[in-house]
C-alpha positions as CSV (number, residue, x, y, z in Angstrom):
1,D,101.6,131.1,144.9
2,K,104.8,131.2,146.9
3,N,104.6,130.9,150.6
4,R,106.6,133.0,153.1
5,F,109.6,130.8,152.7
6,G,109.8,131.5,148.9
7,T,108.8,128.0,147.9
8,L,105.7,127.0,145.9
9,S,102.7,126.3,148.1
10,R,100.6,123.1,147.9
11,N,97.9,125.0,146.1
12,S,100.3,126.0,143.3
13,T,101.4,122.3,142.9
14,L,97.8,121.1,142.8
15,S,97.1,123.8,140.1
16,A,100.0,122.7,138.0
17,N,99.0,119.0,138.3
18,S,95.4,119.8,137.2
19,T,96.8,121.8,134.3
20,T,98.9,118.9,133.2
21,Q,96.0,116.5,133.6
22,S,93.8,118.9,131.6
23,S,96.4,119.1,128.8
24,A,96.7,115.3,128.7
25,N,92.9,115.0,128.4
26,T,92.9,117.5,125.6
27,I,95.6,115.6,123.7
28,Q,93.7,112.3,124.2
29,Q,90.6,114.0,122.8
30,Q,92.5,115.1,119.8
31,I,93.9,111.6,119.3
32,N,90.4,110.2,119.5
33,Q,89.2,112.7,116.9
34,A,92.1,111.9,114.6
35,E,91.4,108.2,115.0
36,E,87.7,108.8,114.0
37,L,88.8,110.8,111.0
38,T,91.2,108.1,110.0
39,N,88.4,105.5,110.1
40,Q,86.3,107.7,107.9
41,A,88.9,108.8,105.3
42,L,88.6,105.8,103.0
43,T,85.3,104.2,102.0
44,E,84.7,100.5,102.3
45,E,84.9,100.3,98.5
46,D,88.3,102.1,98.6
47,W,89.6,99.6,101.1
48,A,88.3,96.7,99.0
49,M,90.2,98.0,96.0
50,L,93.4,98.6,97.9
51,L,93.4,95.3,99.6
52,K,92.5,93.5,96.4
53,G,96.0,94.2,95.2
54,A,97.7,93.6,98.5
55,N,100.1,90.7,99.2
56,V,99.4,88.8,102.4
57,C,102.5,88.0,104.5
58,K,103.0,86.2,107.8
59,F,105.6,86.8,110.4
60,T,106.6,85.1,113.6
61,K,107.6,86.6,117.0
62,D,110.7,88.9,116.8
63,Q,110.9,88.8,113.0
64,I,111.7,92.2,111.6
65,I,109.0,93.6,109.3
66,I,110.5,97.1,108.6
67,N,114.1,98.0,109.3
68,E,114.9,101.5,110.4
69,G,116.6,103.4,107.5
70,Q,115.6,101.0,104.8
71,Q,113.6,102.4,102.0
72,Y,110.1,101.0,101.3
73,Q,107.6,102.1,98.6
74,R,104.7,100.2,100.3
75,L,102.2,100.4,103.1
76,F,101.7,97.7,105.7
77,H,98.2,97.0,107.0
78,L,98.2,94.8,110.1
79,T,95.3,92.2,110.0
80,K,96.3,89.9,112.8
81,G,98.5,90.3,115.9
82,R,100.6,93.0,117.4
83,C,103.9,94.6,116.5
84,R,106.4,96.6,118.5
85,V,107.9,99.8,117.2
86,E,111.5,100.6,118.0
87,R,114.0,103.3,117.1
88,T,117.7,102.7,117.7
89,G,116.8,99.7,119.9
90,N,114.4,101.6,122.2
91,K,110.7,100.6,122.2
92,L,108.4,103.4,121.2
93,G,105.1,101.7,121.2
94,T,103.0,99.0,119.6
95,M,100.8,98.5,116.5
96,K,97.6,96.6,116.7
97,E,95.2,95.0,114.3
98,K,93.7,97.3,111.6
99,E,96.6,99.8,111.9
100,T,98.6,100.9,108.8
101,F,102.3,101.8,109.0
102,G,105.1,102.6,106.6
103,E,103.5,105.9,105.5
104,I,106.5,108.1,106.1
105,S,108.8,106.1,103.9
106,F,105.9,105.7,101.4
107,L,105.3,109.5,101.3
108,E,108.9,110.7,101.4
109,G,110.6,107.9,99.4
110,S,113.1,107.9,102.2
111,G,114.3,105.3,104.7
112,A,111.9,104.1,107.4
113,A,111.9,106.2,110.5
114,V,111.5,103.2,112.9
115,T,111.9,99.4,113.0
116,V,108.7,97.4,113.3
117,I,109.0,93.9,114.8
118,A,106.4,91.1,115.1
119,D,105.5,91.0,118.8
120,E,103.4,87.8,118.7
121,D,103.8,84.3,117.3
122,E,101.4,84.8,114.4
123,I,101.4,88.2,112.6
124,E,99.6,88.7,109.4
125,L,100.0,91.8,107.2
126,Q,98.6,93.0,103.9
127,I,101.3,94.8,102.0
128,I,100.1,97.4,99.5
129,E,102.8,98.2,96.9
130,G,103.2,101.8,95.8
131,Y,102.9,101.0,92.1
132,F,99.5,99.5,92.8
133,V,98.3,102.5,94.7
134,N,99.4,104.7,91.7
135,R,97.5,102.5,89.3
136,L,94.4,102.6,91.5
137,F,94.5,106.4,91.3
138,N,93.8,106.1,87.6
139,L,91.0,103.6,88.0
140,R,88.9,105.1,90.9
141,D,87.7,108.7,90.9
142,G,88.5,110.7,94.0
143,I,90.5,108.0,95.8
144,E,93.7,110.1,95.6
145,G,92.3,112.7,97.9
146,R,90.8,110.2,100.3
147,F,94.0,108.1,100.3
148,Y,96.2,111.1,101.2
149,H,93.7,112.3,103.7
150,Y,93.9,108.9,105.3
151,L,97.7,109.0,105.5
152,S,97.6,112.5,106.9
153,T,95.2,111.5,109.7
154,I,97.6,108.6,110.6
155,L,100.5,111.0,110.9
156,A,98.4,113.5,112.9
157,R,97.4,110.8,115.3
158,R,101.0,109.7,115.8
159,L,102.2,113.2,116.3
160,L,99.6,113.8,119.0
161,A,100.4,110.5,120.6
162,G,104.0,111.6,120.8
163,R,103.0,114.6,122.9
164,Q,101.4,112.5,125.6
């Protein structure tokens, strides 16, 4: 769609903008689908069992919850407040109530990919230790598959969000 001067015409620009908007809409739809799958991955009974063994911890504004590079064998489930996510000092996003984080370090046994910091005065987390999850796998049939499905949907949602 070049005009006689060899530059792109307005119609070409509008077409590119609508393609970009369509792509963003598609990614948002995929994120919404991944979020729905995340919410369905574990049953209420699964959650009750997982949280039964969790430790409740409270944090205050600007307190570091997870330090980038530090190894954790646990998951963090945010039950009250908001947290900000940073990598090398740059803000990447926020976590809100009912979100789980720490899954990369949990799965890989490696250092945390990001730093998570309390972003409000009163933050409450339920921390689920890896050893407890492993014990639970022996006590509740089928939870292993549902648990790893849950973690994979979290990762898929984060990957899609990064493409926005």
